N, C-alpha and C positions, 0 to 999 in steps of 0.2 A: 128554861131554853137551852137547848143545847149549844156549846160552843166548839170551832173547830180546833182539834187537837194541835199543839204546835209540835215541830220537829226537832229533831237533835240538833239541826245545823239552822234552827231559826236565827233571824238577824242579820245571816249571811247570804241569803238566798239561794242556798244549796239545797236540792232533796235528794234522796237515795237513788231514784230511778236517772237522774242526771249524771251522778258520781259513776254509776256503773256503766253507762254508755260511754263516758270519757275513757274509763279504764279498758273498756274492750277496744277502742278505737287506738289507743296506745300500745295495747298488745300486738294488734293487727299490724300496724305500722312497723313495729320492732321486727316482727317476723318476717315481713317483705323486705326490711333492709337486709337480714341476714341472707335470705334466699338471693337478692340482688349482687351482695358482696361475693357469695360462694361462685353465681354465674361469671361474675366479672372475673374473678381470680382464677379458676380452676378450668372454665370451658374451653380457652383459647390453647390452654397446655395439652387438654384431652384431644382437641381436634387436630393438634399437629404433632403429637408426641408419637414416637415408635410404638408399635402393639408390645405390651409385657410379654416377656419371654415366657414359655411354659416349660415344664419338666419334661427332659426328654425319654421316652419310654425306654425299658431295659432292652439292650440289644439282644437280636433274636437272629437265627441263622435264617430265616425266611424259608423254611420249608413248610410244605403243603402236602396234606393227603392227596394220593392220586387214584387211590383203590377203597372199596371198603373189606379189609382182609378177611379172612377166614382161618383162625389161629388153630393149630392142633392142640390138644389138653397139655398144660404144663405142670407138671408135679411139684410139689414142695421141696426145698433145699434144707436138709435136717443136718448137714454135718457142720462140725464147728470150723470157725475162721482160722486161717493160717497166716504165717507172717506175710507170705506175698499177696494173701487177699487183701491185707489191709495196705500193703504197699501199692496195689492197683487201684485202692480208693473204697473198698466194699467194706461198710460200716455195720451191715446186717444180712443174714439170709432172707429175710423177707424181701418181697417184690410186689409190685402193684404190677397188673396186667396193662392197665390203660393209664397213663398219668394225664397231665394238663394240656399237652399238644402245643405248650409254647416252651421256648428252650431261652437258656441264659448264657452267655457267653462268659467263658472263664478268663478272668482279668489276667494281664500281666504280659510282659512280652521280654523276652531273651535277647541277648547280641549274638550275633555270629562270631565264630572264632576266624580271623584274618589267615591262618594258617592251615586251615581245611579247605574243603573243595566247595562247589557250587552252593548257593543256599537255595533251600527249599522251605516257604514260611508254611507253619500249620497252627491253626486255629482250632479250639474245641469248645464244646458248648455242651450243655446237659438239659434233658427235658425237664422242665419245673414238674416238682412231684416225684422225680426219681430219686431215692436216698443214696448219695455216694458223696464221698470226700474228691470235690472237684478238682482241688490243688494236687491232690495225690493222683489220682485219674490221669490229669495231664502229664506228671512228671513220669508216671511209670510208662505211659505210651510213648513220650520222647525219648524215654532210657532205650527202649527197645529199638526205635526208629534209628538211632543214633549207635546200636551195636554194630560191630564191624562184621558181623553175621547177616545184616540186615542189607535192605537195598544202597545203601552209601558204602559199601566196602570199600577198602582200600583208598579212604578218604575222596570218592569219588563225588559223595553228595554229602551235605550236613544240613539236618531238619533242624529249624529254629522256631521255638513257640511264639505266638503273637496273638493279640486280642484286636489285630486291624485286618487288613486285607491280606487273604493267603492264598496260596498255591493249591493248599488242600485244608478241608475242612474235616474235623473228627468228631461225630456227635454221639453221646450215649442216652439212648432213647428207652422207653417202655417197649415190651414186646410188640402191642399193638401198634404204636405208632412207628416202628421200626418196618413192621411189614406194611402199613398204610404208605410210607413215603418212599420206601423201597422195597417193592414186593421181590423184586430179583436183583441180587446184587453181584450176580455172575456175569457181568456183560463188561468186556475191556473198553476203555475209553477209544473213540475214533479219533479224536484230535484233542488232545490233551493238552494242559499247561506246561507239563514238565515231560522232558526226555531223558534218559538217563546221560550223564555225564561221560565224556569219554578224555580226560586230560591227557595231554601229552607226556609219556613217561621219559624220564630221563635214560640214558645209555644203560645204566646199572640198576635200573629199578625193577622191580617185580612185576610183571604184567598182571593187570586185574584179574581176578578170577573170574570164570565164566559161573552163571548160575546154573546150579544142580538141576538136570532135566529127567524126565522119566516118564514112559509112556508116550501117548498119542494126545495131539490138542483135542478138546473136547468142545464142541460149541456150546456156550453157556446161554445162548439167546435163541427164540424163535425168531423168524421173520419179521412177524408182525410186532415182536418186543423190541427189535432193534432199532425203532424210530420214536419209540413211546416216549411219553413226557418224563415217567420215571428213570427211564435208563439216561436221559439227557442229565436228569438232575444228581443223579448218583454216581455216575461216571464222568460225563463229559464237564460237570461243574465241579469235579474234584472232592465229591463229598463220600465219607464212609460213616454208617449210620450202624451203631454197635448196640445190640440188644441187650438191655440191662440183665435179663435172664440168663442168657449165655454168657455174660460177663461173671457171674456169679456160679452158676451151674455147671459152666464147661460145654465140652462137645462129647458125642459118644465116639469119635474116633481117636480122642486122646484119653478117654477113661477118666481115671482119677488124677491126670495131670491136669489140672487147670490151668496153672502157669503156662504150659504149652499151648494149649488151647486159645488162651489170649492172644499170645504172641502170633499164632496161627491165623487166627480170624483178622487181626489187623494187618499184617504183613502180606497175606494172600489179598485182601480187599486193595491194598496200597499198589500191589502187583497189576490189578486191574485198571487202577486209575494212572499207572504207568504203561499202559498199553499191553499188558501180557492176559492172554487167554487161560481157560483151564485147561487141566490136562488130567490124565487118569493114569494112575500107578499101575504098573505091570507085575512088578516085584521088587525087592529090596527096599532101600529108604525112599519115602515119598518125597517129591519135589514139593516146593512150597505152593505153586499153583495147582497141584495136583488136588482133587477133593477129597478132603480128609473130615470133613463134618459129621459122616456116617462111619460107621465100622469099616475099616480098610479091606479090600479082599486080603485072604490067606497068603502068606509070604512078603506082605508089604508093612513098613514099620513108619509111624507118623513122624513128621518133621518139621516144625515151624519156620526153619530159616531158609531164606534164598542161598545163601551161602555156608550152609553148615559147617564146613571144613575149615573156614577161616577163624583164627583167634577172634576171641570175643571183642578184645580191644587192639588197636594198632600199637606195636611195640614203640616205646618212646625212643626217638632218635638217640644215639650216644653222640655227646658234644665232641666236636674235632678238638684233637689234643693241640696246646699251644706249642709251637717248636720252641725247643730251649735256646736261650739267647746264648751267642757265641761266646 
C-alpha cells in the first residue's frame, strides 16, 4: 500500500502552500503601509507648497526678424588681424553668414562719473553663434562713445555700460540676422529716449562745439518705410544692430581703415538714434551723418567723428593753487 508522504513541517500543521500565502499577505501589507506613509507625509506639502522655481533663460534682446533678407555676395576676409581688430573683440577673420538668431546680453555694469555729463545707459548683446570676444567688443564701443570727438563732446553726455534697462542697445549679429531685423538702419528716430544735453555753461567756459556738417540732408527712408515695424525697432526703440561681417571686413568708403569704419558705423547709427538724418558729402571732409558706406564722391574725405576737431579727451582741469599763508 502506498502511504501519504510526510511534509517537512509535519507535526506543526504547516504546509508549503500555506506559508507562501502568509508571506504574500505580509509583503502586500508592508507595501501598503509604505504608500500610506508617503501620502500622509508628503501630499499636504505638495498641495500647499509654492511651485519650484525654474532656471531663468539666458537674457536676450528680444529682436525678431521682420523680413526675409536678400544678401549681396560676401567675400572672404583674408587679411591678418591687427591690434585694433583684437581690441574690437575680433578673434578670427572667419565669419558665419547666418547664426542662431538668439542673443546673449554681455554681463556687467559700470558706474557713472559724478563729475561728468548726463548719463545715457548702453547695453550690449551678441548673437549666439557669432565668434567674438564680447567683453572686448563692449569696451571698444564704449571707448569710442566716450571719446571727446563723439556725441558727448565737451562733457555734455557720458555713456555708461549696463546689462539691465538701457537707453540704447548695441547688438553684434551675423549679416543675415542684421538684414532680417533691421533692413534699413538709415531712419532717424522720431521720438527717442535721448536728446542731446545742453548744460548751462559758466561765464568763462568754452561753448560746446557744433557738429561738423556738410552737404544737404538726405531722406533715408521711403514713405512706406517710416511706419514699418523695423523702423520702430531699430530707431525708436534705440537699437543699433552691427553686422559682424562689416565689423571684420570694414566698409568700402574707408578702404583699409578698418578702425575708422568701425567708429563710423557705430557713431553714424547713434546719430540716427539721437534724431539726426543722413546727409551727403559735397566736398572736403565728410560729416559723420554723410553716407560713407560706399566710396565717397571725388573731393570728399571719410570721417567717423561728429566733432573731428575736438581733442580726443577733455583736458584735465588744473587744480586751483592754494593761497600762501600770510
